C-alpha positions in Angstrom: -15.5 -4.4 -43.5 -17.4 -7.7 -43.2 -14.5 -9.2 -41.2 -14.3 -6.1 -39.0 -18.0 -6.4 -38.2 -17.6 -10.0 -37.3 -14.7 -9.3 -35.1 -16.6 -6.6 -33.2 -19.5 -9.0 -32.8 -17.4 -11.8 -31.2 -14.8 -9.8 -29.3 -14.6 -8.8 -25.7 -15.2 -5.2 -24.6 -11.5 -4.6 -24.2 -10.8 -5.9 -27.7 -13.6 -3.8 -29.2 -12.2 -0.6 -27.6 -8.7 -1.4 -28.8 -9.8 -2.3 -32.4 -12.0 0.8 -32.7 -9.1 3.1 -31.7 -7.0 1.6 -34.5 -9.6 2.3 -37.2 -9.4 5.3 -39.4 -12.3 7.7 -39.3 -13.4 6.5 -42.7 -13.4 2.8 -41.6 -15.1 3.7 -38.3 -17.9 5.4 -40.2 -18.3 2.3 -42.5 -18.3 0.0 -39.5 -21.1 2.0 -37.8 -23.1 1.9 -41.0 -22.6 -1.8 -41.4 -23.6 -2.6 -37.8 -26.6 -0.3 -38.0 -27.7 -1.9 -41.3 -27.4 -5.4 -39.7 -29.5 -4.4 -36.7 -32.1 -2.3 -38.6 -32.8 -4.4 -41.7 -35.5 -7.0 -40.9 -36.5 -10.1 -42.9 -39.2 -12.7 -42.7 -36.9 -14.6 -40.2 -36.2 -11.7 -37.9 -39.5 -9.8 -37.8 -41.6 -10.1 -34.5 -42.4 -13.7 -33.6 -46.2 -13.2 -33.9 -46.0 -11.9 -37.4 -43.5 -14.7 -38.3 -45.9 -17.3 -37.1 -48.9 -15.9 -38.9 -47.1 -15.5 -42.3 -45.1 -18.8 -42.2 -47.7 -21.1 -40.6 -51.0 -19.3 -41.3 -50.8 -17.6 -44.7 -48.3 -20.3 -45.7 -51.1 -22.9 -45.3 -49.0 -25.2 -43.0 -50.9 -28.1 -41.5 -49.3 -27.1 -38.1 -51.2 -23.8 -38.0 -53.1 -23.7 -34.7 -56.0 -21.3 -34.2 -55.5 -21.0 -30.4 -51.8 -20.1 -30.9 -52.7 -17.7 -33.7 -55.2 -15.9 -31.5 -52.3 -15.3 -29.0 -50.5 -13.3 -31.7 -53.2 -10.6 -31.6 -54.5 -8.2 -29.0 -58.1 -9.0 -27.8 -59.3 -5.7 -29.3 -57.4 -6.2 -32.6 -59.0 -4.6 -35.6 -58.2 -5.1 -39.3 -58.8 -2.8 -42.2 -58.9 -5.1 -45.2 -60.4 -5.5 -48.6 -61.6 -9.1 -48.4 -64.1 -9.1 -45.5 -67.1 -7.3 -44.2 -66.6 -4.9 -41.3 -66.5 -6.6 -37.9 -65.6 -10.1 -39.1 -61.9 -9.6 -38.2 -62.1 -7.1 -35.4 -62.3 -5.9 -32.9 -61.0 -9.1 -31.4 -58.5 -11.8 -32.3 -60.6 -14.8 -33.2 -61.9 -13.5 -36.5 -58.5 -13.0 -38.1 -57.2 -16.4 -36.8 -60.1 -18.2 -38.5 -60.1 -16.0 -41.6 -56.5 -16.9 -42.4 -57.3 -20.6 -42.4 -60.4 -20.0 -44.6 -58.5 -17.9 -47.0 -55.8 -20.5 -47.8 -57.9 -23.7 -47.4 -59.1 -23.8 -51.1 -55.5 -23.5 -52.3 -53.4 -26.5 -51.2 -50.2 -25.3 -52.9 -50.5 -21.7 -51.7 -47.2 -20.0 -51.4 -47.0 -16.8 -49.4 -43.6 -15.2 -49.4 -42.6 -12.1 -47.4 -40.3 -10.3 -49.7 -39.5 -7.3 -47.6 -40.0 -6.0 -44.1 -39.8 -2.3 -43.2 -40.3 -0.9 -39.7 -41.0 2.5 -38.2 -41.4 2.5 -34.4 -44.2 0.1 -33.6 -45.3 -0.1 -37.3 -44.1 -3.0 -39.5 -44.7 -3.0 -43.2 -44.6 -6.3 -45.0 -44.5 -6.6 -48.8 -45.4 -10.1 -49.9 -46.2 -12.2 -53.0 -48.9 -14.9 -53.0 -49.4 -17.6 -55.6 -51.3 -20.8 -56.0 -53.8 -22.9 -58.0 -57.2 -23.1 -56.3 -58.8 -26.6 -56.1 -62.1 -25.2 -54.6 -64.0 -22.0 -55.0 -61.7 -19.0 -54.2 -62.9 -15.4 -54.0 -66.2 -16.6 -55.2 -64.7 -18.2 -58.4 -65.0 -21.9 -59.0 -61.8 -23.7 -60.0 -60.7 -22.9 -63.6 -57.4 -24.7 -63.7 -55.8 -21.2 -63.8 -53.9 -19.9 -60.8 -53.0 -16.5 -59.4 -49.8 -14.6 -58.5 -50.3 -11.3 -56.8 -48.6 -8.7 -54.5 -49.8 -7.7 -51.0 -48.8 -4.8 -48.8 -49.6 -4.9 -45.0 -49.0 -2.4 -42.3 -49.2 -3.8 -38.7 -49.0 -2.0 -35.4 -47.3 -4.4 -32.9 -47.4 -3.6 -29.2 -45.9 -5.9 -26.5 -45.2 -8.5 -29.2 -48.9 -8.7 -30.4 -50.5 -7.2 -33.4 -52.9 -4.4 -32.4 -54.1 -3.1 -35.8 -53.6 -3.9 -39.4 -54.0 -2.1 -42.7 -53.6 -4.4 -45.7 -54.4 -4.8 -49.4 -54.0 -7.9 -51.5 -53.9 -7.1 -55.2 -57.0 -9.3 -55.8 -58.5 -7.6 -58.9 -55.7 -8.8 -61.1 -55.8 -12.1 -59.4 -59.5 -12.5 -60.4 -58.5 -11.6 -63.9 -55.7 -14.2 -63.9 -58.1 -17.0 -62.8 -60.9 -16.0 -65.3 -59.2 -14.7 -68.4 -59.4 -16.9 -71.5 -55.9 -15.7 -72.5 -54.4 -16.6 -69.1 -52.1 -19.7 -68.9 -53.1 -22.7 -67.0 -51.4 -23.1 -63.7 -49.7 -20.4 -61.7 -48.9 -17.3 -63.9 -45.8 -15.2 -63.5 -45.9 -12.2 -61.1 -46.9 -8.8 -62.7 -46.5 -10.1 -66.2 -42.9 -11.0 -65.5 -41.9 -7.5 -64.4 -39.0 -7.7 -61.9 -40.0 -6.5 -58.5 -36.6 -5.7 -56.9 -38.1 -6.2 -53.5 -35.6 -6.3 -50.7 -32.7 -5.0 -52.8 -32.2 -1.8 -50.9 -31.7 -2.5 -47.2 -33.1 -0.4 -44.3 -30.3 1.0 -42.1 -32.2 2.7 -39.2 -35.6 2.7 -37.6 -38.2 4.7 -39.6 -40.7 7.2 -38.3 -44.1 8.5 -39.1 -44.2 11.9 -40.7 -47.0 14.3 -41.8 -48.0 14.8 -45.4 -46.4 18.2 -45.3 -43.1 16.6 -44.5 -43.2 14.4 -47.6 -40.4 15.2 -50.1 -41.3 17.4 -53.0 -41.1 14.6 -55.5 -44.0 12.8 -53.7 -46.1 16.0 -53.5 -45.7 16.3 -57.3 -46.8 12.7 -57.7 -49.9 13.0 -55.6 -50.9 16.7 -55.7 -50.1 17.5 -59.3 -50.3 14.1 -60.9 -52.8 11.7 -59.4 -55.3 14.1 -58.0 -57.2 15.2 -61.0 -54.3 16.6 -62.9 -52.5 20.0 -62.6 -52.5 21.8 -65.9 -49.0 23.2 -65.1 -47.5 19.6 -64.9 -45.4 19.0 -68.0 -42.6 16.6 -68.8 -40.0 18.7 -67.2 -42.1 18.8 -64.0 -42.5 15.0 -64.1 -38.8 14.6 -64.6 -38.0 16.7 -61.6 -39.9 14.1 -59.5 -38.9 10.8 -61.2 -35.6 9.2 -62.1 -35.2 8.5 -65.8 -35.3 4.7 -65.1 -38.3 5.0 -62.7 -40.5 1.9 -62.8 -43.7 1.0 -61.0 -45.0 -2.4 -59.8 -47.4 -3.5 -61.0 -47.3 -1.8 -64.3 -50.4 -2.7 -66.4 -49.4 -2.8 -70.1 -46.1 -1.2 -69.2 -47.6 2.3 -68.9 -46.2 3.0 -65.4 -42.7 3.6 -66.6 -39.9 3.6 -67.4 -39.4 7.2 -66.5 -41.5 10.4 -66.5 -42.9 9.6 -70.0 -44.4 6.3 -68.9 -45.9 7.9 -65.8 -47.6 10.7 -67.7 -49.1 8.1 -70.0 -50.7 6.4 -67.1 -52.4 9.5 -65.6 -55.4 9.8 -68.0 -56.8 6.6 -66.6 -57.0 8.1 -63.1 -58.0 11.6 -64.3 -61.0 10.1 -66.2 -62.3 8.8 -62.8 -61.7 12.2 -61.0 -59.3 10.4 -58.7 -58.5 11.9 -55.3 -55.9 10.4 -53.0 -56.2 11.7 -49.5 -53.0 11.1 -47.5 -53.7 9.3 -44.2 -50.4 7.9 -43.1 -46.7 8.3 -44.2 -43.8 6.3 -42.9 -40.2 7.5 -43.7 -37.7 4.6 -43.7 -33.9 5.3 -44.0 -32.1 3.0 -46.4 -28.6 2.3 -47.5 -26.7 4.6 -49.9 -28.5 7.7 -48.6 -31.8 6.5 -50.0 -35.2 6.4 -48.3 -38.4 4.4 -48.7 -41.8 6.1 -48.0 -44.8 4.1 -47.2 -47.9 6.1 -48.2 -51.4 5.0 -47.1 -54.4 6.9 -48.5 -58.1 6.9 -48.9 -58.9 6.9 -52.6 -62.1 8.2 -54.1 -63.3 8.4 -57.6 -66.2 8.3 -60.0 -67.1 6.1 -63.0 -69.1 6.8 -66.1 -70.7 3.3 -66.1 -67.5 1.3 -67.1 -64.7 0.1 -64.8 -61.8 -2.2 -65.5 -63.8 -3.8 -68.3 -67.0 -4.1 -66.3 -70.3 -2.6 -67.6 -71.9 -1.1 -64.5 -75.6 -0.5 -64.0 -75.0 3.2 -63.7 -72.4 5.8 -63.0 -71.3 5.6 -59.4 -68.6 6.6 -56.9 -66.1 4.4 -55.0 -64.1 5.0 -51.8 -61.3 2.6 -51.0 -57.8 2.3 -49.6 -54.4 2.5 -51.4 -50.9 1.6 -50.1 -47.8 2.7 -52.0 -44.1 2.4 -51.3 -41.7 4.7 -53.0 -37.9 4.4 -53.1 -36.4 8.0 -53.2 -32.8 9.0 -53.8 -31.3 12.3 -54.7 -34.7 14.0 -54.4 -36.4 11.8 -57.0 -38.4 8.6 -57.0 -36.5 5.6 -58.3 -39.0 2.8 -57.9 -42.6 2.4 -56.7 -44.8 -0.5 -55.5 -48.5 0.3 -55.2 -51.9 -1.4 -54.7 -55.2 0.3 -55.1 -58.1 -1.7 -53.6 -59.8 -2.3 -56.9 -61.5 -5.4 -55.6 -63.4 -3.4 -53.0 -64.1 -0.7 -55.7 -65.7 -3.3 -57.9 -67.9 -4.5 -55.0 -69.0 -0.9 -54.3 -69.7 -0.1 -57.9 -71.9 -3.2 -58.4 -73.8 -2.6 -55.2 -76.8 -0.4 -54.4 -75.3 0.8 -51.2 -73.4 4.1 -51.0 -69.6 3.9 -51.3 -68.1 3.7 -47.8 -64.4 3.1 -47.1 -64.4 -0.5 -45.7 -68.1 -0.4 -45.2 -67.8 2.5 -42.8 -65.3 0.7 -40.5 -63.0 3.3 -38.9 -59.7 3.3 -40.8 -57.0 5.4 -39.2 -56.3 6.1 -35.6 -54.3 9.0 -34.1 -50.7 9.0 -35.3 -48.0 8.9 -32.7 -46.9 12.3 -31.3 -43.5 13.4 -30.3 -42.6 16.6 -28.5 -42.0 19.3 -31.1 -38.6 21.1 -31.1 -36.7 23.7 -33.2 -35.4 20.7 -35.2 -38.7 19.1 -35.9 -40.9 22.2 -36.7 -41.8 22.8 -40.4 -38.9 23.3 -42.7 -39.9 26.8 -43.6 -39.9 27.9 -40.0 -36.6 26.1 -39.5 -35.1 28.2 -42.3 -36.5 31.5 -41.2 -35.4 31.1 -37.6 -32.2 29.1 -38.2 -30.9 31.3 -40.9 -32.9 34.6 -40.9 -33.4 35.6 -37.3 -30.0 34.0 -36.5 -28.3 36.5 -38.8 -26.6 33.8 -40.9 -24.8 35.2 -44.0 -26.4 32.6 -46.2 -30.0 33.7 -45.4 -31.7 34.6 -48.7 -34.9 36.8 -48.4 -36.0 35.7 -51.9 -35.8 32.0 -51.0 -37.7 32.7 -47.7 -40.4 34.7 -49.5 -40.9 32.0 -52.2 -40.5 28.8 -50.1 -41.6 29.7 -46.6 -44.6 32.0 -46.9 -47.8 32.1 -48.8 -48.3 34.7 -51.5 -51.0 36.4 -49.3 -49.1 36.1 -46.0 -49.9 38.6 -43.3 -48.1 39.4 -40.1 -49.5 41.0 -36.9 -46.4 42.5 -35.4 -45.2 45.2 -33.0 -42.2 46.4 -34.9 -43.6 47.7 -38.2 -46.3 49.8 -39.8 -49.2 48.0 -41.5 -48.4 46.7 -45.0 -44.6 46.3 -44.5 -44.9 42.7 -43.5 -48.0 41.7 -45.4 -50.0 41.1 -47.2 -47.4 39.2 -49.2 -44.2 37.6 -48.1 -41.5 40.0 -49.4 -41.9 42.5 -46.6 -41.3 40.0 -43.7 -38.5 38.2 -45.6 -36.6 41.4 -46.1 -37.4 42.9 -42.7 -35.9 40.0 -40.9 -32.5 40.7 -42.6 -32.8 44.4 -41.7 -33.8 43.6 -38.1 -30.7 41.6 -37.4 -28.1 43.5 -39.6 -27.2 46.1 -36.9 -26.4 43.3 -34.4 -23.5 41.1 -35.7 -23.5 38.8 -32.7 -27.3 38.4 -32.5 -28.4 35.1 -31.1 -32.0 34.0 -31.6 -32.8 30.7 -29.8 -36.1 28.8 -30.2 -36.5 27.6 -26.6 -39.8 25.8 -26.9 -42.3 24.8 -29.6 -46.0 23.8 -29.4 -48.0 22.3 -32.2 -51.8 22.6 -32.5 -54.0 21.0 -35.2 -56.5 23.2 -37.0 -59.4 22.4 -39.3 -57.1 23.7 -42.1 -53.3 23.5 -41.5 -51.6 23.8 -38.1 -50.7 26.5 -35.6 -47.1 26.5 -34.3 -46.2 28.5 -31.2 -42.6 29.4 -30.7 -41.1 30.8 -27.5 -37.7 32.3 -28.2 -35.0 34.4 -26.6 -32.9 37.0 -28.5 -29.8 38.7 -27.3 -26.9 40.7 -28.8 -25.0 44.0 -28.6 -25.9 46.4 -31.5 -23.0 48.0 -33.5 -25.3 50.3 -35.4 -28.6 52.0 -34.6 -31.1 49.4 -33.4 -34.8 50.3 -32.7 -33.8 53.9 -33.5 -31.2 53.8 -30.6 -27.6 54.6 -31.5 -25.0 52.0 -30.2 -24.4 52.5 -26.4 -22.2 49.5 -25.8 -25.0 47.9 -23.9 -26.9 44.9 -25.3 -30.3 43.4 -25.0 -31.7 40.0 -23.9 -35.5 39.6 -24.4 -38.2 37.0 -24.9 -40.5 36.6 -27.9 -43.6 34.6 -28.5 -44.8 33.9 -32.0 -47.8 32.0 -33.4 -47.7 30.9 -37.0 -50.5 29.4 -39.0 -48.9 26.9 -41.4 -50.8 25.5 -44.4 -49.2 23.1 -46.8 -45.8 23.7 -45.4 -45.9 27.5 -45.7 -46.7 30.2 -43.2 -50.1 31.8 -44.0 -50.3 34.2 -41.0 -48.3 35.2 -37.9 -49.0 36.8 -34.6 -45.9 37.8 -32.7 -44.5 40.0 -30.0 -40.9 40.7 -29.1 -40.3 42.1 -25.7 -38.9 45.3 -27.0 -39.8 47.8 -24.3 -37.5 46.1 -21.7 -34.9 45.7 -24.5 -34.9 49.5 -25.0 -34.5 49.9 -21.3 -31.5 47.5 -21.3 -29.7 49.5 -24.0 -30.4 52.9 -22.5 -30.3 52.5 -18.8 -27.3 54.1 -17.0 -27.4 51.3 -14.5 -27.3 48.5 -17.0 -24.2 46.4 -17.6 -22.1 46.8 -20.8 -22.6 43.9 -23.3 -25.4 41.4 -23.1 -27.5 41.5 -19.9 -29.0 38.5 -18.2 -32.5 37.4 -19.3 -35.4 38.6 -17.1 -33.0 40.0 -14.5 -31.6 36.6 -14.0 -34.9 34.9 -13.3 -35.0 31.2 -14.4 -37.3 30.7 -17.3 -37.7 26.8 -17.2 -38.2 26.7 -21.0 -38.9 23.2 -22.3 -39.1 21.5 -18.8 -42.6 20.2 -19.5 -43.0 18.3 -22.8 -46.0 18.3 -25.1 -47.5 14.8 -25.4 -50.3 15.2 -28.0 -51.4 17.7 -30.6 -53.1 20.8 -29.2 -56.3 22.5 -30.4 -57.9 25.9 -30.4 -60.7 26.4 -27.9 -63.1 29.2 -27.0 -62.7 31.6 -24.1 -65.7 29.9 -22.4 -63.7 26.6 -22.4 -60.7 28.1 -20.6 -60.2 26.5 -17.1 -61.6 28.4 -14.1 -58.1 29.4 -12.9 -57.5 31.4 -16.1 -61.0 33.0 -15.9 -60.1 34.1 -12.4 -56.7 35.5 -13.7 -58.3 37.6 -16.5 -61.9 38.3 -15.5 -61.4 39.0 -11.8 -57.7 40.0 -11.6 -56.4 41.8 -14.7 -59.6 43.4 -16.1 -60.0 46.3 -13.7 -60.2 44.4 -10.5 -63.1 42.4 -8.9 -63.7 43.6 -5.4 -64.6 40.1 -4.3 -61.1 38.8 -5.3 -59.1 38.1 -2.1 -56.1 36.1 -1.2 -58.2 32.9 -0.9 -59.6 33.5 -4.4 -56.1 34.1 -5.8 -54.8 30.9 -4.2 -57.7 28.9 -5.8 -56.2 29.9 -9.2 -52.4 29.8 -8.5 -50.0 27.2 -7.1 -48.1 28.4 -4.0 -44.9 28.5 -6.1 -46.4 30.1 -9.1 -44.0 32.4 -10.9 -44.2 34.7 -14.0 -41.7 35.5 -16.7 -40.8 38.3 -16.9 -41.4 39.5 -13.3 -40.6 43.2 -13.0 -39.1 43.9 -9.6 -40.2 40.4 -8.5 -43.8 41.4 -8.1 -45.3 38.6 -10.3 -44.8 35.8 -7.8 -44.0 33.7 -6.1 -47.6 32.6 -5.4 -50.8 34.4 -5.0 -49.4 37.1 -2.8 -46.9 38.2 -5.4 -49.6 38.2 -8.1 -51.9 40.4 -6.1 -49.0 42.9 -5.6 -48.7 43.2 -9.3 -52.3 44.1 -10.1 -52.5 47.8 -9.0 -50.2 48.7 -11.9 -52.8 47.3 -14.3 -55.8 48.6 -12.5 -54.4 52.1 -12.5 -54.5 52.0 -16.3 -58.1 50.6 -16.4 -56.7 47.6 -18.2 -59.0 45.4 -20.3 -57.8 42.1 -21.8 -60.2 40.9 -24.5 -59.6 37.2 -25.2 -59.1 36.6 -29.0 -57.5 33.2 -29.3 -56.8 30.3 -26.9 -54.8 27.2 -27.7 -54.9 24.2 -25.4 -51.7 22.1 -25.4 -51.6 18.7 -23.6 -48.4 18.1 -21.7 -46.8 15.3 -19.6 -47.8 14.5 -16.1 -51.4 15.4 -16.8 -50.6 19.1 -17.2 -51.6 21.5 -19.9 -50.3 24.7 -21.4 -52.7 27.4 -22.6 -51.6 30.0 -25.1 -53.8 33.1 -24.6 -53.8 35.9 -27.2 -55.7 39.1 -26.4 -56.3 42.6 -27.4 -55.3 44.8 -24.5 -56.6 48.3 -24.0 -55.9 50.8 -21.2 -55.7 54.5 -20.3 -52.8 56.5 -18.8 -52.8 59.7 -16.7 -49.9 61.2 -18.4 -47.2 58.8 -17.2 -46.3 55.4 -18.6 -43.3 53.2 -17.8 -41.3 56.2 -16.6 -42.2 58.4 -19.6 -43.8 61.8 -19.2 -46.5 61.9 -21.9 -48.0 65.1 -23.6 -51.4 64.2 -22.2 -53.6 61.4 -20.8 -54.2 59.0 -23.6 -55.4 55.5 -24.4 -53.6 52.5 -26.0 -54.7 49.4 -27.9 -52.2 46.6 -28.3 -51.8 42.8 -28.4 -50.7 40.5 -25.5 -49.6 36.9 -25.7 -49.5 34.8 -22.5 -48.6 31.1 -21.9 -49.8 29.4 -18.7 -48.8 26.0 -17.4 -51.8 24.5 -15.6 -51.9 21.4 -13.4 -54.4 20.2 -10.9 -56.7 23.1 -11.7 -54.2 25.8 -10.9 -51.6 27.8 -12.8 -48.1 26.8 -12.0 -46.0 29.1 -14.2 -46.7 31.8 -16.7 -44.8 33.5 -19.6 -46.3 36.8 -20.9 -45.6 39.7 -23.2 -47.7 42.8 -23.5 -46.9 45.0 -26.5 -45.6 47.9 -24.5 -43.4 49.1 -27.4 -46.5 49.7 -29.6 -48.3 51.2 -26.6 -45.4 53.7 -26.1 -45.6 54.6 -29.8 -49.4 55.1 -29.6 -49.2 57.3 -26.5 -46.6 59.5 -28.1 -48.5 60.0 -31.3 -51.4 62.3 -32.2 -53.4 59.6 -33.9 -56.0 57.6 -32.1 -54.8 54.2 -30.9 -55.5 51.3 -33.3 -54.5 47.7 -32.8 -51.6 47.3 -35.2 -52.5 50.6 -36.8 -55.8 49.2 -37.9 -54.2 46.2 -39.7 -56.7 43.3 -39.6 -55.5 40.9 -36.9 -57.4 37.8 -38.1 -57.9 36.1 -34.7 
């Protein structure tokens, strides 16, 4: 394959086309992998020019290192998060780092800084290096001893427009100090990590990496940090450790050989961390695809702990806390960690523990900026939601309710839904997991499509909003309606609160009242009808550009206050066409739009209001999510409790008597330039119909706590 790759590189377009047609599918796949690997795998020679200059000339101690040229490698507002400087000395700004590099290497004439491996994920570049030398002047505050150092460093750089914007880096300086001061250390430069092989660069990167959330980390890493490092999980035993680590797992550095090989070695290393009440808080995770189906994960964390007066052989004035940074790299294959490289900022911890000042991460210098955001989709939403929607609601034969209940939902999960009595879908996950299978079983051709996904950060966990369409033709009784040969095609809006990768609570409405009409109407077509009477839905046309957030009803834009307070809720006599036009774009449209009344524009909206006013409608705002979108627009997800009264008729039904209802409504509004451009809404008419036909008083979800 090496010769084939060379031929493709040197050939003309016509030659390439001809050659690729002659390749077998197996060879074509190998060729694509080889070319991707060649392009994706970076080295010290092929990394960005600014980084190459700084590491080869600056950190390499070359006499040709030029401060002015070095300053050009950094943005003027560059900031560094480092363990060897006081905050502010290397950022913001580019001059500090340019001078610091020269000062760092000047005492060590034979300094050797070698970039062993380069990983990249978007605009982030991870460099793993080794540094060795024999100081001839005071270095790290230590006079020359005739003993040298040999340590590892891990740096994460954000590079924009060819210049470094921000850096997180740790040099393994605590062991280096020990190497230079220990009576037992050899003269000259010592071996790296007590001679332990590092294997850096042995597994090549094959495609660009990406930043992921801590919830998206593989289970083996969650075991490592959540059950192992962070104070210890009593349930963690050798079998649990072996489920996370390969038998030949090894860690670099490995003090005294405790960090490996395998699970036994790792378990031996944990008491050291547990004694300090260690807590690793994940701040950044980069996922890097590698050859042979393996991946490397770069894990950056803030690391806090407490000491009892002793630390790394030091006798401290008193028990004290520390707060530092840690950067780890894990090689993962077949669901287990094969090899790890890690540096905890012990040098900064030692400084904090011997100081009178409180422990502050980097002296209080801001550490982590906002991670990059990509528009969420059905393929990038949490794995649990992907399974439930991709297998469960889609009616796939391999959907397993037991797996869904165990892996996708919390044990105290609760659902606020319009298709079941309270208690059937919560608390607990079994009800919803089984109900999904029962919901889709009567419809063999059911098609549930997630059209749009929004993501909102919460103080605890995240809220995910899914807008879906569902269609099919029932072959058995569905929603208590015998098969009629007529199908359904409706919209659904669901909101899921996801914590630690599992769904904790859901609010959802399926547009079932129109679906019932579609299946029973004499005028409806056989088979699956069009969605919303053929009205275009425009799902996904405006992308989300940053994580959303939950806001109060007072923080809603004025256009939405006009919609709910003056329009829907009983009618404000002062609302006229001019007022409606101040809230709605001229081409505003609503989905669904019964009989075309909900739009276009303010005129259409005003025509739709008498239907609501006749029922003395009252929408009580319970939850509002604000979602930033492209082109300066925003989407607002509005969840309300909706009460009203009827005079004996409702949606064509003759009722036993005038009666009230109390249901949920979920609306989504696209807002731009202070006006609403498009809306999607579902009122829970199916539950309202049930309440109006029953003798019991109306209760929102039968009195089930709704948890807004």
